[in-house]
TORRO-231976 format. One record per residue: residue in three letters; y, z, x of N, C-alpha, C, O in turn. Coordinates in steps of 0.001 Angstrom, whole numbers, padded with zeros to 6 digits, always signed. Example, Ala and Ser with C-alpha at 12.3 -4.5 7.8 and 13.67 -1.06 7.14 Angstrom:
BEGIN
ALA-005690+007800+013190-004500+007800+012300-003300+007800+013200-003319+008465+014236/SER-002250+007080+012850-001060+007140+013670+000030+007870+012900+001138+008039+013409/
***
This chain:
BEGIN
UNK-001132-000017+000848+000030-000065+000010+001234-000016+000811+001219+000495+001931/UNK+002227-000495+000327+003435-000603+001030+004432+000493+000514+004487+000914-000641/UNK+005230+000892+001599+006231+001858+001163+007473+001295+000473+008024+000317+000979/UNK+007936+001824-000606+009047+001424-001188+010238+002452-001032+010082+003671-001111/UNK+011347+001873-000819+012490+002838-000584+013498+002582-001751+013737+001490-002266/UNK+014026+003754-002060+015061+003726-003062+016331+003843-002513+016544+004758-001718/UNK+017232+003036-002822+018620+003042-002113+019170+004531-002481+018964+004998-003601/UNK+019873+005245-001487+020562+006414-001766+019594+007601-001650+020120+008712-001598/UNK+018327+007529-001606+017359+008520-001332+016825+008478+000034+016433+007422+000530/UNK+016799+009680+000700+016376+009757+002063+014909+009655+002044+014210+010190+001183/UNK+014458+008935+003043+012946+008790+003145+012459+009873+004251+013190+010284+005152/UNK+011298+010218+004076+010723+011092+005096+010005+010309+006145+008823+009979+006052/UNK+010811+010024+007175+010269+009351+008243+009429+010183+009223+009731+011369+009355/UNK+008536+009739+009833+007761+010565+010851+008629+011352+011779+008422+012556+011930/UNK+009595+010728+012409+010507+011305+013321+011309+012474+012756+011542+013430+013495/UNK+011726+012463+011557+012466+013418+010903+011710+014618+010603+012248+015722+010698/UNK+010410+014471+010222+009567+015600+009733+009185+016318+011030+008864+017501+010916/UNK+009175+015746+012285+008905+016462+013491+010015+017283+013918+009783+018301+014569/UNK+011233+016938+013612+012401+017702+014057+012592+018907+013216+013125+019885+013741/UNK+012208+018961+011921+012430+019943+011067+011695+021218+011485+012292+022270+011257/UNK+010500+021287+012056+009956+022510+012565+010635+023002+013748+010604+024212+013971/UNK+011274+022180+014569+012047+022665+015631+013313+023433+015144+013697+024436+015746/UNK+013944+022957+014069+015109+023549+013532+014682+024900+012988+015337+025901+013280/UNK+013592+024972+012193+013063+026123+011641+012682+027206+012747+012932+028400+012583/UNK+012117+026748+013776+011837+027577+014920+013185+028293+015429+013268+029501+015649/UNK+014228+027362+015583+015467+027921+016143+016203+028832+015271+016871+029749+015749/UNK+016097+028591+013818+016582+029513+012927+015792+030867+012922+016398+031935+012833/UNK+014519+030804+013013+013696+031977+013175+014064+032717+014400+014210+033937+014335/UNK+014231+032063+015540+014679+032665+016783+015993+033436+016670+016141+034561+017149/UNK+017001+032716+015963+018262+033258+015762+018151+034396+014788+018869+035377+014983/UNK+017334+034375+013763+017143+035561+012870+016638+036792+013662+017121+037914+013515/UNK+015630+036496+014511+015046+037621+015276+016130+038153+016282+016255+039364+016459/UNK+016855+037299+016893+017879+037869+017771+018995+038683+017068+019436+039712+017581/UNK+019452+038192+015855+020359+038930+015016+019780+040233+014608+020507+041227+014612/UNK+018516+040318+014251+017876+041566+013865+017799+042439+015036+017994+043637+014830/UNK+017548+042048+016239+017558+042829+017443+018953+043377+017712+019122+044558+018015/UNK+019942+042510+017597+021350+042906+017820+021746+043888+016810+022522+044779+017154/UNK+021275+043836+015507+021612+044810+014604+021010+046063+014817+021647+047090+014585/UNK+019786+046095+015257+019031+047308+015579+019754+048043+016772+019970+049255+016790/UNK+020084+047201+017716+020842+047773+018897+022134+048366+018450+022461+049481+018856/UNK+022934+047638+017582+024212+048170+017170+023965+049437+016302+024777+050358+016391/UNK+023054+049527+015590+022658+050794+014698+022280+051916+015664+022782+053020+015456/UNK+021476+051759+016668+021070+052714+017666+022368+053188+018412+022598+054388+018568/UNK+023187+052228+018854+024463+052683+019517+025401+053453+018760+025993+054417+019245/UNK+025562+053031+017517+026344+053629+016562+025892+055150+016292+026712+056067+016240/UNK+024485+055332+016124+024000+056708+015896+024186+057411+017273+024607+058567+017235/UNK+023941+056886+018407+024278+057591+019643+025617+057997+019784+025846+059105+020271/UNK+026607+057203+019401+028032+057443+019475+028280+058593+018476+028988+059518+018875/UNK+027815+058642+017309+027957+059654+016345+027435+060937+016904+028069+061981+016751/UNK+026304+060894+017546+025674+062130+017949+026463+062696+019288+026474+063899+019550/UNK+027086+061758+020063+027871+062195+021144+029150+062697+020628+029585+063710+021176/UNK+029816+062189+019695+030998+062697+019060+030737+064002+018408+031630+064848+018462/UNK+029624+064275+017798+029157+065524+017212+029122+066609+018323+029713+067687+018270/UNK+028309+066142+019379+028240+067027+020532+029659+067459+021220+029881+068616+021576/UNK+030496+066494+021348+031755+066857+021836+032547+067807+020949+033164+068751+021442/UNK+032531+067552+019595+033120+068404+018591+032563+069864+018848+033363+070784+019017/UNK+031262+070074+018877+030508+071293+019131+031091+072047+020329+031501+073207+020276/UNK+031083+071240+021450+031530+071838+022712+032875+072188+022631+033206+073265+023128/UNK+033785+071424+022054+035162+071873+021868+035340+073153+021060+036100+074055+021410/UNK+034583+073178+019942+034651+074413+019104+034165+075634+019877+034773+076700+019772/UNK+033080+075510+020656+032581+076546+021487+033626+076975+022555+033803+078163+022826/UNK+034294+075988+023136+035299+076240+024141+036462+077037+023546+036932+077976+024189/UNK+036985+076673+022242+037956+077302+021655+037593+078774+021342+038389+079687+021561/UNK+036396+078962+020835+035952+080354+020554+035878+081193+021835+036188+082384+021822/UNK+035470+080570+022926+035328+081317+024119+036736+081629+024606+036946+082759+025046/UNK+037638+080808+024573+039046+080986+024905+039634+082136+024174+040310+083007+024721/UNK+039324+082093+022829+039862+083258+022011+039334+084537+022316+040020+085559+022333/UNK+038047+084487+022571+037301+085807+022904+037856+086323+024231+038087+087528+024335/UNK+038088+085486+025261+038677+085847+026573+040036+086446+026416+040413+087433+027047/UNK+040785+085762+025497+042263+086297+025281+042248+087642+024563+043103+088505+024763/UNK+041251+087768+023733+041180+088979+022899+040742+090063+023867+041282+091169+023824/UNK+039844+089801+024682+039352+090919+025716+040356+091260+026655+040537+092432+026986/UNK+041104+090204+027165+042220+090543+028039+043325+091323+027427+043850+092275+028005/UNK+043660+090914+026276+044680+091726+025549+044280+093063+025240+045065+094006+025325/UNK+042953+093193+024845+042392+094541+024510+042488+095525+025694+042943+096661+025561/UNK+042044+095037+026826+042103+095830+028070+043503+096261+028402+043720+097430+028721/UNK+044482+095350+028339+045972+095680+028462+046467+096708+027440+047228+097594+027830/UNK+046111+096654+026241+046383+097479+025234+045856+098899+025552+046588+099885+025474/UNK+044662+098956+025885+044063+100302+026293+044770+100929+027363+044988+102138+027282/UNK+045181+100242+028411+045920+100853+029442+047258+101215+028973+047681+102296+029384/UNK+048016+100526+028189+049241+100920+027648+049166+102061+026783+050051+102915+026823/UNK+048148+102156+025971+047876+103326+025180+047763+104548+025932+048230+105587+025465/UNK+047178+104524+027073+047058+105742+027970+048442+106246+028450+048683+107450+028532/UNK+049355+105273+028770+050660+105625+029175+051424+106162+027853+052204+107106+027977/UNK+051241+105664+026792+051842+106224+025534+051444+107608+025326+052266+108502+025121/UNK+050061+107804+025383+049478+109156+025086+050121+110093+026012+050613+111136+025581/UNK+050151+109796+027236+050845+110672+028196+052209+111024+027838+052576+112195+027933/UNK+053014+110077+027421+054488+110248+027078+054517+111173+025739+055386+112029+025572/UNK+053586+110943+024901+053531+111797+023611+053041+113203+023886+053589+114161+023340/UNK+051985+113357+024749+051360+114650+024885+051921+115648+025910+051710+116859+025841/UNK+052619+115080+026823+053178+115918+027934+054629+116266+027558+055217+115533+026763/UNK+055181+117238+028034+056652+117451+027961+057411+116310+028717+057049+115984+029848/UNK+058378+115754+028143+059041+114620+028638+059942+115144+029782+060744+116067+029638/UNK+059731+114460+030942+060642+114651+032055+060796+113413+032763+060005+112492+032558/UNK+061807+113300+033634+062025+112068+034361+060890+111670+035302+060664+110485+035546/UNK+060218+112610+035798+058992+112322+036569+057924+111658+035734+057297+110690+036163/UNK+057708+112206+034483+056738+111606+033595+057179+110237+033165+056339+109337+033137/UNK+058365+110015+032845+058843+108737+032472+058636+107709+033655+058128+106616+033402/UNK+058983+108006+034826+058899+107310+035992+057365+106909+036171+057016+105745+036367/UNK+056517+107948+036087+055051+107844+036207+054464+106843+035238+053663+105988+035617/UNK+054904+106965+033862+054459+106095+032873+054852+104683+033050+054085+103756+032787/UNK+056086+104521+033512+056603+103150+033738+055707+102498+035003+055252+101354+034984/UNK+055573+103304+035930+054691+102865+037065+053377+102430+036630+052844+101424+037098/UNK+052801+103220+035678+051409+102979+035230+051374+101514+034436+050460+100695+034531/UNK+052486+101385+033693+052545+100167+032847+052816+098948+033764+052212+097888+033599/UNK+053655+099112+034644+053913+098109+035689+052595+097703+036532+052381+096526+036821/UNK+051808+098649+036874+050615+098427+037582+049649+097729+036604+048912+096856+037063/UNK+049593+098034+035323+048787+097269+034488+049203+095789+034292+048415+094871+034066/UNK+050455+095691+034400+051044+094218+034377+050615+093543+035584+050031+092461+035531/UNK+050910+094203+036794+050543+093442+038091+049160+093073+038159+048858+092027+038734/UNK+048237+093844+037613+046794+093440+037675+046555+092175+036871+045512+091537+037010/UNK+047484+091820+036056+047357+090605+035236+048335+089525+035623+048599+088586+034872/UNK+048873+089690+036842+049817+088824+037371+051119+088751+036675+051781+087720+036789/UNK+051557+089751+035958+052846+089902+035344+053703+090638+036263+053591+091859+036364/UNK+054639+089906+037007+055424+090517+038034+056864+090412+037838+057307+089453+037206/UNK+057745+091429+038384+059154+091274+038164+059694+090207+038960+059168+089832+040008/UNK+060786+089694+038449+061576+088608+039251+062287+089150+040359+062930+090195+040255/UNK+062204+088467+041459+062809+088868+042688+064366+088708+042693+064861+087749+042101/UNK+065129+089593+043325+066636+089547+043246+067222+089329+044602+068425+089093+044717/UNK+066413+089399+045649+066995+089375+046966+067498+088112+047444+068209+088090+048449/UNK+067178+086985+046780+067605+085727+047203+068900+085247+046608+069268+084086+046784/UNK+069610+086124+045899+070757+085758+045304+070572+085125+043895+069436+084986+043441/UNK+071616+084759+043234+071558+084336+041809+070798+082964+041773+071142+082035+042503/UNK+069879+082886+041002+069049+081620+040706+068900+081480+039155+068259+082246+038436/UNK+069610+080355+038756+069663+080196+037199+068283+080024+036538+068120+080228+035335/UNK+067332+079654+037337+066011+079566+036803+065311+080880+036509+064351+080916+035739/UNK+065795+081980+037128+065224+083313+036913+066194+084363+036473+065803+085446+036039/UNK+067475+084041+036586+068493+085100+036255+069328+084601+035072+069484+083397+034870/UNK+069861+085546+034298+070813+085298+033309+072098+086112+033683+072072+087343+033689/UNK+073176+085427+033981+074454+086108+034434+075064+086693+033053+075288+085955+032094/UNK+075284+087932+033040+075854+088599+031861+077310+089050+032224+078118+089276+031323/UNK+077607+089165+033401+078927+089617+033932+079109+089129+035337+078145+088876+036059/UNK+080437+088992+035739+080822+088661+037056+081726+089688+037766+082369+090469+037065/UNK+081806+089732+038904+082742+090491+039682+083263+089720+040881+082558+088866+041418/UNK+084471+090003+041305+085036+089188+042457+084228+089523+043689+083868+090671+043948/UNK+083950+088426+044465+083176+088613+045687+083971+089197+046801+085180+088964+046778/UNK+083502+089903+047753+084276+090541+048894+083464+090458+050212+082537+089650+050270/UNK+083733+091174+051178+083108+091053+052421+081651+091597+052275+080758+091006+052883/UNK+081380+092591+051575+080090+093115+051369+079193+092295+050332+077966+092298+050437/UNK+079821+091631+049380+079070+090928+048412+079481+089394+048351+080472+089032+047717/UNK+078697+088550+049016+079087+087194+049056+078951+086592+047791+078245+087113+046927/UNK+079640+085408+047580+079723+084571+046371+078210+084194+046024+077496+083667+046878/UNK+077772+084469+044808+076342+084099+044347+075379+085338+044469+074246+085306+043990/UNK+075846+086343+045078+074809+087474+045214+074781+088160+043880+075676+088100+043036/UNK+073545+088883+043778+073277+089662+042447+073884+091047+042875+073543+091650+043893/UNK+074806+091467+041991+075426+092827+042263+074749+093888+041576+074482+094949+042140/UNK+074410+093605+040179+073757+094677+039393+072647+093991+038582+072834+092868+038114/UNK+071543+094626+038418+070426+094180+037675+070490+095037+036298+070237+096242+036325/UNK+070801+094440+035214+070951+095199+033940+069612+095316+033266+069318+096334+032641/UNK+068758+094247+033387+067504+094334+032834+066636+093408+033658+066982+092254+033913/UNK+065426+093979+034093+064537+093303+034909+063880+092034+034163+063569+092130+032976/UNK+063697+090958+034818+062985+089854+034319+061543+089794+034801+061242+090413+035822/UNK+060604+089070+034116+059273+089134+034523+058661+087713+034419+059132+086863+033663/UNK+057603+087504+035206+057003+086166+035220+055550+086391+035274+055054+087415+035745/UNK+054881+085415+034784+053271+085422+034957+053048+084228+035895+053263+083063+035560/UNK+052592+084618+037113+052502+083596+038210+053848+083004+038319+054841+083695+038547/UNK+053884+081612+038143+055149+080855+038340+055847+080766+037063+057003+080347+037105/UNK+055328+081099+035888+055976+080960+034657+056937+082056+034285+056504+083204+034383/UNK+058046+081899+033915+059053+082909+033554+058746+083425+032155+058581+082615+031243/UNK+058662+084717+031946+058523+085344+030703+059910+085519+030131+060237+085027+029051/UNK+060721+086245+030899+062086+086481+030512+062922+086552+031764+062405+086998+032788/UNK+064231+086130+031759+065004+086190+032863+065575+087647+033059+065665+088467+032145/UNK+065935+087855+034313+066734+089163+034590+068145+088921+034131+068715+087840+034282/UNK+068679+089973+033567+070150+089936+033177+070792+090675+034288+070446+091803+034637/UNK+071823+089927+034870+072398+090330+036191+073908+090188+036118+074444+089395+035344/UNK+074518+090909+036872+075945+090810+037246+076091+090049+038604+075361+090400+039531/UNK+076907+089119+038770+076859+088303+040017+078270+088281+040590+079248+088459+039864/UNK+078373+088047+041975+079707+087980+042582+080100+086501+042585+079311+085621+042927/UNK+081322+086275+042200+081906+085024+042062+083202+084945+043030+083770+085969+043412/UNK+083590+083744+043367+084828+083624+044180+086050+084142+043396+086266+083829+042226/UNK+086829+084953+044123+088043+085450+043450+088927+084308+042876+088983+083201+043411/UNK+089573+084626+041821+090410+083659+041217+091773+083561+042090+092312+084577+042529/UNK+092256+082335+042293+093484+082161+042829+094560+082040+041823+094373+081341+040827/UNK+095654+082658+042005+096822+082571+041094+097839+081395+041688+097717+080876+042797/UNK+098719+081132+040852+099779+080099+041257+100511+080679+042409+100888+079928+043308/UNK+100755+082022+042460+101594+082574+043527+100746+082538+044845+101308+082405+045932/UNK+099489+082649+044744+098651+082700+045957+098645+081274+046644+098572+081165+047868/UNK+098726+080203+045804+098617+078851+046194+100049+078392+046794+100113+077329+047411/UNK+101080+079115+046629+102395+078807+047128+103181+077890+046056+104261+077339+046268/UNK+102471+077839+044931+103207+076953+043871+104373+077809+043262+104371+079038+043188/UNK+105341+076988+042850+106398+077655+042297+106294+077425+040728+106087+076321+040227/UNK+106455+078543+040053+106287+078416+038520+107453+077812+037822+108512+077889+038445/UNK+107482+077270+036745+108579+076714+035984+109101+077597+035100+110043+077266+034380/
***
């Protein structure tokens, strides 16, 4: 029998039929590769979520540990301060007792690196607050701290509060001192 072809209808030629299984194999290979990539993506996504959960847990534990350390450090300081307060309340108040209690508190602070601001280097705006001034003279050069009204304190290099001080400043010159004639 002879083959008849209808115009507009594709015929199944032997060459065309042999390429269709190749295309099907390629599509199947692509499907398998997409499935593998999807599995890899799902695994990586699950790993990332687990890692993020682990980071959140570690951060929570770190915060709790820091709060516990702060609480214990504060607790030990408060216990030491309470001893000084008890002494002030229980013993007859005298200048020696007050000095001793102040020394006790300052020692508790020093054990925690809370130290007074130094004043021997002259006025330093980073650590001192000038509340008054006096004219400088031979004994008190310009910029020197003359009186400490309230000690300042720092923790390590961080300033807690500045010292309130009186400083020596250059004496004011008047018009008569400059040789100027007033009008």
